[in-house]
C-alpha positions in Angstrom: 0.0 0.2 0.0 2.9 2.7 0.8 4.7 1.6 -2.1 1.6 2.3 -4.4 0.8 5.3 -2.6 4.2 6.6 -3.2 3.9 5.9 -6.6 0.5 7.9 -6.8 2.0 11.0 -5.1 5.1 11.1 -7.4 2.6 11.4 -10.2 0.5 13.7 -9.1 2.9 17.1 -9.5 3.3 15.5 -13.5 -1.0 15.4 -13.1 -1.7 18.4 -11.9 0.8 19.8 -14.7 -0.8 18.2 -17.5 -4.3 19.2 -16.2 -3.1 22.7 -16.0 -1.8 22.0 -19.7 -4.9 20.4 -21.2 -6.9 23.9 -21.6 -4.0 25.5 -23.5 -3.3 22.0 -26.2 -7.1 22.6 -26.7 -6.3 26.1 -28.0 -3.6 25.4 -29.6 -5.1 22.1 -31.2 -8.2 24.9 -32.5 -5.6 26.2 -35.3 -5.4 23.9 -37.9 -3.8 23.5 -41.7 -7.3 23.6 -43.3 -8.4 26.5 -41.3 -5.4 28.2 -42.7 -5.9 27.3 -46.1 -9.6 28.1 -46.3 -8.9 31.8 -44.5 -6.1 32.8 -46.8 -8.4 31.5 -50.1 -10.9 34.2 -48.3 -8.4 37.1 -47.9 -6.4 36.7 -50.8 -8.7 35.5 -53.5 -9.1 37.6 -56.8 -12.3 38.9 -55.6 -10.5 41.0 -52.8 -8.8 43.0 -55.7 -5.4 43.3 -53.6 -6.9 44.9 -50.4 -5.4 48.2 -51.0 -6.1 51.2 -49.0 -8.4 52.3 -49.1 -11.0 50.1 -50.9 -14.6 48.3 -50.9 -12.0 45.3 -50.9 -10.6 45.9 -47.7 -13.5 47.1 -46.2 -15.1 43.4 -47.0 -12.0 41.9 -45.4 -12.2 44.0 -42.2 -15.7 42.9 -42.1 -14.8 39.1 -42.3 -12.5 39.3 -39.6 -14.9 41.5 -37.5 -17.6 38.6 -38.2 -14.5 36.1 -36.8 -14.0 37.9 -33.6 -18.0 38.0 -33.0 -18.3 34.5 -33.6 -15.0 33.6 -31.2 -17.1 36.1 -28.4 -14.4 38.7 -28.4 -15.7 42.1 -27.1 -15.6 44.8 -29.6 -12.5 46.8 -29.3 -12.9 49.7 -31.9 -15.2 52.7 -31.8 -18.6 53.2 -30.6 -19.3 49.6 -29.2 -18.2 48.3 -32.9 -15.0 46.0 -33.7 -13.7 49.0 -36.0 -11.8 51.7 -35.5 -11.5 54.3 -38.8 -8.9 57.0 -39.8 -9.4 59.5 -42.2 -8.2 59.7 -45.7 -8.2 62.2 -48.4 -7.6 60.4 -52.1 -7.2 62.3 -55.1 -7.0 61.6 -58.9 -4.8 63.3 -61.2 -5.8 63.4 -64.8 -2.8 64.6 -66.7 -4.3 65.4 -70.3 -5.7 68.4 -68.4 -2.8 69.4 -66.9 -0.3 72.1 -68.1 2.7 74.0 -67.2 2.7 77.3 -69.0 5.8 79.0 -69.4 6.0 82.8 -69.7 9.3 84.6 -70.5 10.7 86.1 -73.9 9.6 83.0 -75.5 6.2 81.6 -74.0 5.5 78.0 -74.0 3.4 75.2 -72.4 4.1 71.7 -71.3 1.5 69.2 -71.8 0.5 66.9 -68.8 1.4 63.0 -70.0 3.3 64.2 -72.7 5.9 66.8 -72.2 6.2 66.5 -68.3 5.2 63.8 -65.8 3.7 63.9 -62.3 6.0 61.1 -61.1 5.5 61.7 -57.2 4.2 63.8 -54.3 0.9 64.9 -54.4 -1.0 66.9 -57.2 -1.3 70.9 -56.4 -4.8 71.6 -56.4 -5.6 74.2 -59.3 -3.5 76.9 -60.9 -0.3 78.1 -59.4 2.6 80.5 -60.3 5.8 80.6 -59.3 9.6 82.2 -60.6 12.0 78.5 -61.6 15.2 78.2 -60.0 18.1 75.7 -60.7 19.9 74.1 -58.2 23.8 73.3 -59.1 26.4 71.5 -57.3 26.9 68.8 -54.8 25.4 68.5 -51.5 28.9 67.1 -50.5 30.9 69.9 -51.9 29.3 72.4 -49.1 27.3 75.6 -49.8 23.7 77.1 -48.4 20.6 76.9 -49.6 18.5 79.7 -48.1 14.6 79.9 -47.8 14.3 83.1 -49.7 16.1 81.1 -53.1 13.7 78.4 -52.6 10.5 79.0 -51.0 7.4 79.0 -53.1 9.5 78.8 -56.0 9.5 76.0 -58.8 12.9 74.3 -58.8 14.8 72.6 -60.9 17.2 69.6 -59.9 19.5 67.0 -62.3 18.5 63.7 -61.9 20.9 61.7 -61.1 23.9 60.4 -58.2 23.6 62.7 -55.4 19.7 63.8 -55.7 18.6 62.1 -52.8 20.8 64.0 -50.9 20.3 67.5 -52.9 16.3 66.9 -52.2 17.0 66.4 -48.2 18.4 70.2 -48.1 15.8 71.5 -50.7 12.1 70.0 -49.2 12.7 71.6 -45.8 12.3 75.0 -47.6 9.5 74.5 -49.3 9.8 74.7 -52.6 6.1 75.0 -54.7 7.2 72.4 -57.1 10.2 70.2 -58.2 11.3 69.3 -61.8 13.6 66.6 -62.3 15.6 66.9 -65.7 17.4 64.3 -67.3 18.2 62.7 -71.1 15.4 60.2 -70.3 15.7 57.4 -73.0 12.1 56.3 -74.7 11.9 53.1 -72.7 12.7 54.7 -69.6 10.2 57.6 -70.2 7.5 55.5 -71.1 7.5 53.8 -68.0 7.5 56.9 -65.6 4.3 57.1 -64.0 2.2 60.4 -65.0 0.9 59.2 -68.4 -2.2 58.1 -67.4 -5.0 59.2 -64.9 -3.8 58.0 -61.3 -4.9 57.9 -57.8 -3.2 59.3 -54.6 -4.0 58.7 -51.1 -3.0 61.5 -48.6 -3.3 60.4 -44.8 -3.8 63.6 -42.7 -3.3 62.3 -39.6 0.0 60.8 -40.4 3.4 62.6 -38.4 5.7 64.4 -40.6 4.1 68.0 -41.4 3.4 68.7 -44.8 3.6 65.9 -47.4 6.2 65.9 -50.3 5.3 68.3 -53.3 4.7 67.8 -56.5 7.6 66.4 -58.5 7.6 66.7 -62.3 9.9 64.9 -64.9 10.9 66.1 -67.9 13.6 65.4 -70.5 16.9 67.6 -71.2 15.8 68.6 -74.7 12.3 69.9 -73.3 13.8 71.9 -70.9 16.9 73.5 -72.6 15.2 76.0 -74.2 13.4 77.1 -71.0 17.4 77.2 -69.5 18.3 79.2 -72.2 15.7 81.7 -71.8 17.0 82.3 -68.1 20.5 82.3 -69.2 21.6 78.6 -68.1 22.6 76.2 -70.1 21.3 72.5 -69.2 24.7 71.2 -69.9 26.3 73.2 -67.2 24.3 71.0 -64.9 26.8 68.4 -64.9 30.0 70.2 -65.3 29.1 72.2 -61.9 28.4 68.8 -60.2 31.5 69.0 -57.8 31.2 72.5 -56.7 28.7 73.9 -53.7 25.5 73.9 -53.7 23.6 77.0 -55.2 20.1 78.4 -56.4 20.4 80.2 -59.5 17.3 81.9 -60.7 15.9 81.6 -64.3 16.0 85.2 -64.9 12.9 86.8 -66.1 10.8 82.8 -66.2 7.9 82.0 -64.3 6.0 78.6 -64.7 2.5 78.2 -64.0 1.1 75.4 -63.0 -2.2 74.2 -63.7 -2.8 70.6 -62.4 -6.1 69.3 -62.6 -7.0 66.7 -59.5 -10.5 66.0 -57.7 -10.1 65.3 -54.0 -12.7 62.9 -52.0 -13.1 62.3 -48.6 -12.3 58.4 -47.4 -11.3 56.3 -44.5 -9.8 53.2 -43.8 -10.4 50.5 -41.0 -8.7 48.6 -38.2 -10.3 45.8 -36.8 -10.1 45.0 -32.9 -11.3 42.5 -30.8 -10.3 42.1 -26.9 -10.5 38.6 -24.9 -10.9 40.0 -21.6 -8.2 38.6 -18.7 -8.9 36.3 -16.0 -7.3 38.1 -13.1 -9.4 41.1 -11.6 -6.0 43.1 -11.5 -4.1 42.1 -14.5 -6.8 41.9 -16.6 -6.6 45.8 -16.8 -3.4 45.1 -18.6 -2.9 43.9 -22.3 -0.7 42.0 -25.0 -1.5 42.9 -28.1 -1.5 40.5 -31.4 -1.1 42.9 -34.8 -1.2 42.1 -38.5 -1.8 43.9 -41.6 -4.9 43.0 -43.5 -4.2 45.6 -46.6 -1.5 44.7 -49.5 -1.2 46.8 -52.8 -4.2 46.0 -55.0 -4.1 46.7 -58.4 -1.9 49.2 -61.0 -4.4 51.7 -60.4 -4.2 51.8 -56.5 -0.8 53.5 -57.0 0.9 51.3 -54.5 3.3 49.9 -57.2 1.5 46.7 -58.4 2.8 45.6 -61.7 0.7 43.5 -63.7 2.3 40.6 -65.6 0.2 39.2 -68.5 -3.4 38.8 -68.0 -2.7 39.3 -64.2 -3.2 42.5 -62.5 -4.0 42.1 -59.1 -1.5 41.8 -56.1 -3.1 39.6 -54.0 -0.6 39.5 -50.8 -1.5 36.4 -49.8 1.7 36.0 -47.6 2.0 40.0 -47.4 0.1 40.0 -45.2 -2.8 37.6 -45.4 -0.6 34.9 -43.6 -0.4 37.3 -40.7 -4.3 38.4 -40.8 -4.9 34.8 -40.7 -2.3 34.2 -37.9 -4.3 37.0 -35.9 -7.5 34.9 -36.8 -6.2 31.6 -35.6 -4.5 32.7 -32.3 -8.1 34.9 -31.5 -10.0 31.4 -32.4 -7.4 29.2 -30.1 -7.5 31.7 -27.0 -11.1 32.2 -27.0 -11.7 28.5 -27.2 -9.2 27.4 -24.4 -11.2 26.6 -21.2 -9.5 28.9 -19.4 -8.4 32.0 -20.1 -4.8 34.1 -19.3 -4.9 36.0 -16.7 -4.2 39.7 -18.6 -6.4 40.3 -21.6 -5.6 39.8 -25.3 -6.4 43.1 -28.0 -6.1 41.0 -31.4 -6.4 43.7 -34.1 -5.6 43.9 -38.2 -4.9 47.1 -39.1 -4.5 49.2 -42.6 -2.5 51.5 -44.3 0.5 49.5 -43.6 1.8 49.6 -47.2 1.2 53.5 -47.8 3.3 54.0 -44.3 2.5 52.2 -41.5 -1.1 54.1 -41.0 -3.3 52.2 -39.4 -1.3 51.1 -36.5 0.3 54.8 -36.5 -3.4 56.2 -36.0 -4.2 53.4 -33.3 -1.0 54.5 -31.5 -2.4 57.8 -31.1 -5.9 57.2 -31.0 -5.2 53.8 -28.6 -8.7 51.9 -27.9 -7.1 50.7 -24.7 -4.7 52.9 -22.7 -1.5 52.5 -24.5 0.3 52.4 -21.4 -1.5 49.1 -19.8 -0.2 47.5 -23.2 2.8 45.3 -22.1 3.6 43.8 -25.4 3.0 43.9 -29.0 3.4 40.7 -30.8 3.0 41.8 -34.6 3.1 39.2 -37.5 4.1 40.1 -41.1 4.5 37.5 -43.5 4.8 34.1 -42.3 3.6 31.6 -45.0 6.9 31.1 -46.8 10.4 30.0 -46.6 12.4 27.3 -44.5 9.9 25.3 -43.1 11.9 25.0 -39.3 12.7 28.6 -38.7 10.7 32.1 -37.8 13.2 35.2 -37.8 12.2 37.2 -34.9 13.0 41.4 -35.3 13.8 43.0 -32.1 14.1 39.7 -29.9 17.4 41.5 -28.4 15.2 44.7 -27.2 13.5 43.4 -24.3 13.4 40.2 -22.5 10.5 38.9 -24.7 13.4 37.4 -26.5 14.5 35.0 -23.8 10.5 34.2 -23.0 10.4 33.3 -26.8 13.4 31.0 -26.5 11.9 29.3 -23.2 8.6 28.8 -24.9 10.6 27.3 -28.3 12.0 24.8 -26.2 9.0 23.8 -24.0 7.3 23.0 -27.4 9.8 21.5 -29.7 6.9 19.3 -30.9 6.4 22.5 -33.1 9.7 22.1 -34.8 9.9 26.2 -35.5 13.3 27.6 -34.2 12.9 31.6 -33.7 16.5 32.9 -35.0 17.5 36.5 -34.9 17.5 39.0 -38.2 18.2 37.1 -40.7 18.5 40.3 -43.2 19.6 43.2 -41.3 20.4 45.2 -44.5 16.7 45.2 -45.0 15.9 47.6 -42.1 12.9 45.2 -41.2 12.3 46.7 -37.7 11.1 49.7 -39.1 8.9 48.5 -41.8 6.1 47.1 -40.0 3.2 48.0 -37.8 5.1 47.4 -34.2 7.4 50.1 -34.9 5.0 52.4 -33.8 4.2 51.0 -30.4 7.6 50.4 -29.6 8.3 54.1 -30.4 5.3 54.6 -27.6 7.9 52.3 -25.6 5.7 48.9 -25.7 8.1 46.1 -26.3 7.7 43.9 -29.2 8.4 41.2 -31.4 8.3 41.1 -35.1 7.9 37.5 -36.6 8.5 37.0 -40.2 9.3 34.5 -42.6 11.3 36.8 -44.7 11.1 38.2 -48.2 10.8 35.8 -51.5 10.7 36.7 -55.4 7.1 37.0 -55.1 7.0 39.9 -52.4 4.8 42.7 -53.9 4.2 40.7 -57.2 1.1 39.3 -59.1 2.6 36.2 -58.3 2.1 36.2 -54.3 -0.7 34.0 -54.2 -2.6 31.6 -51.9 -1.4 28.3 -53.2 2.3 28.8 -52.3 1.2 29.6 -48.8 2.8 26.6 -46.4 -0.5 26.0 -44.2 1.4 23.3 -42.4 3.8 25.5 -41.3 1.8 28.4 -40.7 -0.4 26.5 -38.4 2.9 25.3 -36.3 3.8 28.8 -36.2 0.7 30.0 -35.0 0.7 27.5 -32.2 4.3 28.8 -31.4 2.8 32.5 -30.9 -0.2 30.9 -28.9 2.0 29.4 -26.5 4.4 32.2 -26.1 0.9 34.8 -25.8 -0.4 32.5 -23.1 3.0 32.9 -21.4 3.5 36.8 -21.6 -0.3 37.1 -20.3 0.3 35.2 -17.5 3.7 36.3 -16.1 3.7 38.1 -12.6 6.2 40.6 -14.6 5.6 42.8 -17.2 8.3 42.9 -20.0 11.1 44.9 -19.6 13.0 46.6 -22.2 17.0 46.6 -22.6 18.1 50.2 -21.4 19.8 50.7 -24.0 17.7 49.8 -26.6 15.1 51.7 -24.6 17.3 54.8 -24.9 17.9 54.6 -28.3 14.5 53.6 -29.9 11.9 55.6 -27.4 14.1 57.8 -25.9 15.6 59.1 -29.1 19.3 58.9 -28.5 21.8 56.6 -30.8 
């Protein structure tokens, strides 16, 4: 009897541990290969037209995610008791055929939009605006200064070529009316530049950074030659002056009138937010954030860089970031289906506008629907459906003790065969390129999960059939166990002090 009792007592701790693990295992088991495949097929279907921000198709995906959150029993975490947080946008439609640049001076003339001059970047000017013409000569590396009086409110000509970005960095803060790039573009390049056709651009008035980039046009050297001659400057001299200090040279007696036709419409884009309330009376007031972006770059008409290939003109974004969106949905279902809830609350959020500049996460960080000071971690997921079957890169793991927690969780669940590794592509600057960055800047410890770039990145070939659903399901289970550990830990995650100073405090 004693022997049997001893055996029973020996078994009790393991039995108790198994009983504690069973609810977690039940949640993890809800993440299935079939579900991942099914949901990727919905989110990255051709009917979603690549989920550009903004678009009716993006709204449809947001509604699908909200419906799943509601089905799982998550509380609405958006505005006014809904699952949605909307932020305002402005959509501008530019028509080159009805836009011109008129030249006044000794030899008046006109450049036709879409033919002689192309709008290649920046926000189109509304209506007509006129200003004197200025040519910037020299090199940023050779010294020299540009003062506001010589640039502000003027139409500035820059030579397109090496050193352009360094010069533009000095010109843009001085608020030129517009910038015109001059180069001997061959026909093959000129035909591929934007600005030939009607285009759409989107502005986020809530984004940081002050005024946007002014309108940037491109003209060919032959077109600009006569204009430069009127002002007493030779186009050929731009190259000769390339190693001199920067200077702004007025084109004497030359004024340009920009008549750019555009139409602005007010719009909005959604974030979708669901909350699973924690079980601890005190700790449920703290939150673990699980994020991914549900937008992609749409079709060529969305103006986000989607390039058609043959008959295919839809950038489906199955991996970027349909895979992350599906992972968030799977994780929400896993936590909701576990019979025991974690102590802290979890916020599941799919954001939009990531491809345009991390807009949705930036808006939430500035207008949080839960107190950001109570968000203890952000687990961000972006492109996790491709590449090596047994690894996931974890960006930012060195910045807090979340990296150590992840390693412990991965070691405890070797059956998942997913090895967390560091940043495999430091040259890509991935830490700054996904939504976690907006939360890191606000002081929230983060981990950013990705399986990395591939040849289908931002191409029409990023399609659902290429997603490794089996790997993604194993990855999602790993993040489930990690989220459980972070939500139940006694202490909040802690920053590395040097990282905090550099990222949050602004030091270098």
